N, C-alpha and C positions, 0 to 999 in steps of 0.2 A: 128564640126557637119556639116553634109551635109545640105545645105540650098537651098530653092527654089529660092533664089536670086543669081545672078551671083557674083562670087568672084572677088575681085579687086587685081589680081596679088599677092595673099596672099603667104607669105613666111613662116609665122608661126602665131599661135594664142596664145597669152599669156597675162597675166594680169599684167600690170605695176603699181599695187598699193600694199600696204601692210596692212595686218591686224596685227598691233603691239599691245603692251600691253597697251590698253586704247586709247581713242580718241585723247588725247593730243599727245601721242607717235606716233600714226598713222599719225596725221597731220604733225608732224615734219619730219617723215621719208618720207612721200609723197612729201613734199616740197623739200627734198633732191633729190628724184628721178627726179622731174621736173628740178632741177638744173643740175643733171647729164645728162639728155637728151640734154640740151642745149650745154653741153660740149662734148657730145659723138662724133659728127662729127669732131671737132677739134682734139680730142684725137686719133681718127683713122688715121687722116692725119699725126700725129706724131708717129704712130706705137703703140699707147696705147689705148685700149678700156676702157674708163672711166666708162662705164656702167657695166662692168663685176665685179662680186664680187671677192675680193682677194682669191687666192687659190681655185677658183671655188666654192665659198660659204663655204669654209673650208674643202671641201671634196677632192680636188685635181682633176686632169684631168680624163676624161672618158677613160676607157680601156676595152678590151674584158673581160666580166664576165664569170665565170665557166658555161659551157653549150654553150656559143658562140652566142646566139641569140641577146643579148643586150650588149651595151657598158654602163658601170656603173663606178662610182668612186671606187677606191681601197677599199676592205673590204666589198663591197656590193655583194649580190647574189640574184638570182631570181628563181622562179618556174613559169612554164607556164601551163595553164589548160583552160578548157572550150572552146576548139576550135570549130569553125563551123563544123557541121557534126558529132561530137562525140555524142554518145548516152547520153541522159539525163537518170535519174533514171527509168523513165517509158518506155524507149526505143525510145522516140521521138528524132530525130536528132536535135542537137543544131542549132537554127536559126543563120543566118549570121547578119552582120552589127551591131556589138557590139558598144554600145554608152554610154550614161550617166549611172551612177551607184552610189550606196552608200553602206556603211558598217554599220552593226548594231550588237550589242552584242546578241549572241544567247544562247541557252540552253547548259548546260554542258561545258561551256568554248568555244563553237564554235562561229564562226563569220558568220552572215548571210549577203549575198550580194544580192541586187536586181539590175539587169542589163537590160538596155533597148536594143531593137533591132530596128534599123531604117529602116525596110523594108516597102514596100508600098503594092500595089495590089498583089494578089496571094492567094493561099489557106492558111487558118489559120493553124498554126503549132501545135495547141493543141485543146483539147475539150473546150466546153463552150465558144465559141468565141462571141465577140460583133458583128462581121461581118465575116461570113465565107469566104468572098472574100478579106480579108485584112490580110497581112502576118506579120505585126508588132506585138509588144507586149513586154513582159518582161519574164525573167527567174530568178528563185531564186536559189542561190548557197549556200551550207553549206561548210565552209572551216575550217579545223583543224589547228589552229595556232601553235600547238606544233609539229605536224608532217609535217606542211607546205604542206598540200595536200587537194585536193577537196574530200569530202566524199559523197556528194549527190548534185543533181541538178534537178530542176523541172520547167516545164512550169507554169507560175503564172498569166499571163494575155495574152489572145490571141484575134486575130481579130481586132486589131487596126492598124493605119497607121502612119509610120514615128515617132516612139517613139524615140525622140532625147534626150533631157535633161529632167530635172525634179528636184526633191529635196526631202530630207528626212524631216519627221515631228517629233515633240517631242513625238508623240504617237507610234513610232516604225513602221511607215509605209512609203512607198515611193509614191510620187505623180509623175506619169509618164505623159508626155505631148505629144500630137500629133502635130507635126510640119506640119500641113496641114489645109486646109479649103476646103473640097470637097462640091460641090453644093448639093442642095436638089433634084436633078434629080434621086437620088437613094433612096431606102427605109431606108438606114442607113447613116445618115450624120456623118461626122467626123470633128475634130477640137476641141477636148475636153481634159480635164484632168481626169485621173482615179487614184484611190487609190489602192495600193497593200500592204498587210501586209508583213513585212520582213520575217515572219516565215511560209508563205504559202507553201504548198507541193503539190498543184494541182491548176489548173486554177480557179481563183476566179470569182464570178459574175462580169461581166464587166459593171459597172454602171457609165455612164458619169456624171460628176459633172457639170451640164449644167449652173448653176448660176455663175460658175467661168468664164464663157464666152466661146464662140465658135469663135476662131481665130487661127492664125498660132502661136501656143504656142512654147516656147523654154524651159525656166527654171522657177523654183519657189524657193523662199526662205521664210521660215516661221519664224516669230518673236515669240520665245518661251514665251515671257512675255505676249503677247496679243492674240496669235493664228491667227493674220492677215497673210494672204498668199499673198506675192508679186509675180508678174508674168511678164515675159518678152515676147516680141513678135518679131519674126524674119522676118521682112519685111523691104524693103527699106524705107517705111514710117511706123513707128511703135510707139506704146505707151507703157508706163509703168503703170501697173495696180496693184490694191490691191483688195483682196476679204476679206470682213469682215464677218466671218461666224456667223450664228445664234447660232450654237453650235460648238465650236472649236473641240470637240471630235467626231463630226458627220458632216462632210462637206457636205454630201448629203442633210442635213436638210435645205440647202439654206443659203442665205445671200445677201450681197450687193456688187456689182462690181463697182469699181470706177477707173478713169483714172487720172493720175497726171497732174496738171497744175501749172504754175508759177504765183504767185500772182501779179496782176497788169500788166502782160504781156501775154495776151491771145494768144494762138497758138504759144507759144515760140518755136523757132527753135534751138535745142541744137547742131545741126550738124556743125555750123560754128561760127567763131569769139568768141570763148569761152575763159574765163580766169580761169586758175586753182586756186583753193582755194577761189574763190568768191562765197559765199553762196547765193543761190537763194531760197527765201521763197516759200513754196509749199502749194497748196490747192488741194482738190480732187473733181472731178465732177462725178456725178452718171451716170452710163450706164443704161439707162432705159430698154433696151432690150438686155440682155447679150447673148441670144440664138436666133438670128434673123432668121426669115423665109425668107432667101435671098440667092442668089448665089454670092453676092458681097463679095469677100474675105476680104474687108476692112470695112464691115458693122459695126463692133463694134468700130473700130478705128475712123470712121467718126462720130459716135455719140459723142464720147468724144472730138474729135478735134473741132467739130462745137461749142462745149461749152467752148472752149479755151484750151483744152488739149495740152500738149507739144508734140513736134515731135522729134523722135529719128531715127537714121539710123541703122537698124538691131540690136536690142537688143538680146543678147544671154545669156552668163553665168550670174548667180545670186548666191550670197552667203551671208548668215547672219553672222555677227560677231561683238562683242563689241558694241552692241546696234545700229548697222547700217546695211543697205543692200547695197552691192556692185554689180554693174551691168556693163556689157561690151556693148558698142556700137561698133559693129565690124567694121563698115565702116564709123563711124563718124569722125569729125575733118576736119580742113581746107585741110589737105593732103589726107583725106579719108582713113587713115591708122588705125584708131581705137581710141576710148576714153574709159576711165574707170571713172565711176561716183559713188559717195557715197550718199545714201539717209539716213538721220537720222530722224526717226520719232520724232515729237514734244513731245511725251510722254515719250521718253527714255532719260536717263541722261548720256548716253555715256559709261556706263559700263555693258550694257546688262540688266539693270533693268528698269522697267517701272514705271512711276509715276502715272499710272492709279490706281484708288482706288478700293479696294474690289474685286480684280480679283478672289480671291478664292470663294467669295460668289456669284458673278454674272459674270462668265468668258465670257459669250457671249455678254452681253449688254455693258459692260464698254469699250470694244475694240472700240465701235463706237464713243467714246468721244475722241479718239486720235487726238491731234492737227496736223496741217499740216506738220510741220517739215521743213527740208531744204535739198536742192540738191546741191552738190558740184562736180565740175570736179576735179578729183584728178590726172589724167594723160591723156595727148593727145600725140600720137606719131606723130613726124614730120620726122622720118627717118625709112625706112623699115628695115634697118639693126638692129635697136634697138627694134622695135615692129611693127608688121603688123597684123591686123585683129585678135584681142584677142577674144578667144572663152571661153570654160568653164574652171573651176579651182576648187581647194579645198584649205582649210587652214590647216596647220599643227597644231594638238592639242598640240604639244610639245613646239613650240616657237611662233606661230602666223605667221611664214613665209608661203609663198604660193607655190603651185605646179600648173603649167600652162600647159594645153594641147594645142599643136600646131595643127592647121588645115589650111594648106596652099597649095600653088601650088608646092612647092619644098619638100624636105625631112623634115619631122617633128620630133620634139624631145619633151621630157618633160623638162620644164624649171622651175627653182626655183627663188623665189624672197626673198631676205633677209629682215630682219626687218628694215634695213636702205635703202631699196629701190634699191638694186643692183641685177642684173639678172645673173644667172649661169645655166650651163648645168647639167641636172640630169640624163637623160637616153636617149639613142638613139638606134635605130635598127641597128644591125651589118649586114646590107644588103642595097640594093638599093630600098627597099620598101618605097614608098612615101605616104602611107596611113596615115590618121589622127590618132592622139592619142586622147583618150576620157575617161571619167568616172573616173578620178583620185579621190581616196578617201582613207583616212587613216583608219586603224582599230581603234576602240574606244580607245585603249590604246596607240595609236600613234606609235606602233612598226612595223607595216606592211603598205606599200603603195601599193594599188591595182590600176590598170589602164587597159584600153583596147586599142588594136590596131584594128581599125574597119575592115580592109580588110587584110588578109582573115578572120579575126575574131578570136581573141585570148585574153585571160585575163592573166595578169602577177601580181605576188606578189613579191615585193622586200623588203629585209631587210638589215640592216647594221648599222654602227655606226652613227646613226642620231645625237647623242650628239656631234659629232666632228664638226658639221657645223650648217647651218642656219635653218635646219628643225628638 
């Protein structure tokens, strides 16, 4: 994702953790990954990269795929669609800067995709804009998995700025985040989260969810057991937040915004001198003014930090799985190459189930009783050849392996991570294009992997023998 913060020599952005079969399995695999990181430099000196998964994750080396645009493992193929400038179903040109995305089950066997566009100022690309002078937003795509083709596409949210990442909700909607904080010198402030139904066929009413906070948003991850929405902030000084909704089925009904703090260690700095696997007990401090009347881009962060909130360095990707939320600190770590953290809520037992009582009878209030939980560093890169600046990601519904989108200064790829913590190449552009990859998301049945290349703006769908390897 393009960030307002300067990149630190990024070569690629990928997530060096794994979402394995349960917390115990995940912890073992993540420990293996840490050990492999320590061995990686020595392995390369001996001509062997110990971080690479055997046989490239079980799929074999990349090679030109039919059509020629991508390099994929043998047996895989792709279709390309949704290019910048191509007409949407209402004739509107498809906006540029394809970014975060999620896939949902649609009607009649179709797949609904909601796709972000990380554009900034300019004319809104569709009707009903939040701000007519903002060019970002989302488009909704209807994809036929049997014919492997796009059948319809619509503008679905218009007039926002820098829609970077976001996240799906259990209610079949997409939360799209503005990676900006424009001052109040205009009539239309920005820096909010908006909700978009996956089945929208025209621009929705753009309602900012103000109590979720006004800051430089990046991604969200929703705990399906509690409805709590976890949020990342993409700044050099950033916090990790949670929004406890009054009504999990209506986020605009308000709620409580909080920032993570480490118990007994106020203003804890996660950026340096961290130890993988060392649990840090968590508490949450309230943000009293989530929508500040201020031009200070760190107005929300400062409220939490002054109360002891923890400090991160550029939080980007977020993903919920196995009862935990995984987040990337893109520039964190002693080497500044990136960290992956895992937060496990105190009310979760590690298998995606919550110990909160009576969720069905009082889904909004019981979430407030969630205990603090724990934060653990699961991976920190010390070698840019192994991992540098991890960005967004998705988890395979087939195996729990990961797909990582690179966003660096050199040529980017899609990378995979096996359930024993080894990295492999999954897809590469068969050209010199150095644009970032973004928006990786599997179809609900795990058969199709969708992703975006931001510039010139194109969406791909790849299929193949997933059962042969780690995804």
